[in-house]
N, C-alpha and C positions, 0 to 999 in steps of 0.2 A: 418490476421496476428494470428499466434497461441497463443501467449499471450492473445490475446483478447478473443480467443475461451476458453482459460482456465479460464479466469475471467468469462465468460458467465456459464460455469460449475459450479463455485463455487457460482453463484448467485442463484442456485435452492434451494429452501426453505428446502429441506431435508439435505443440507449441513450444518455443525455446524463450521461456520468460525472462531469461537473462539477456536476451538480444536488446539492444537500445529501444526499438520501437515496441515491442511487445511488454519490455519493462516499464516503459514511460506510460503505456496505457494501463498496465496493472496497478501501478502507483496511484495514478489518478483516479481510477474506478474504485480502488480499494477506499481511498479517502473519501471519496463522494458518497460511497455505500455507509462508511462509517459515521460521515456527518449527518446523513439521512435517517440512519437507524432509529436515533433517538426520537427524531421528531415524527417519524411514521410509526414508533413504537413496533420496530421489526428487529430481527436479529441482524447483526453487522456482518461484516465479511467473515469468510471461513478462516481457520486458524492458518492453514496453509498460505492463504492470500496475505494474511496479517504478517506472518513470518517472511515471506518472499519479499513484501513491500519493505519491511524493516531493513532486510539484507541489501536491497537495492538503493534504499535511501542513504545507508550508511557508506555505501561505495562512492557516492557523489563528492565532488572536491569541497572543501570547507570554504574556500573563498570563489564563491560563485554568483550567480544572478539571483535577483530577488525571489524569482519563482523557485528555484532549488532551496534557497533559504526558507521559503515557506514550506517546502516538503520536509526539509530538515527539523522544522518546528514540530512534526508529528513524532520525532523518534521517542521522546519520553512516554507518549500515549501509547505508542505501539509496544515499547519495551513493557509497560505495565500489563497491557492486554496480553501479551504472549508469555509473560513470566520471565523475559530475558532481563539480564543483569544490565543496569543502566550504563550508557557509554561513559567513557571518561573525557 
């Protein structure tokens, strides 16, 4: 799956996943892999990808665009999957 290949590239230590472009790709690809994993009966994103994605989404402003709000809707799922305490 191409999305999983993208996550593999983003896992290279030289990649700064917290940068805006890299972070945006990480969030989008992680969500895509998670959405498709159940349909394709494959494993989802790595724990590192899930945790970094959760961290990045939590940094996004609360009053933002619909696209960002759609990303923020993934927080409860990501918290449950990573074992992180729910956000307040």
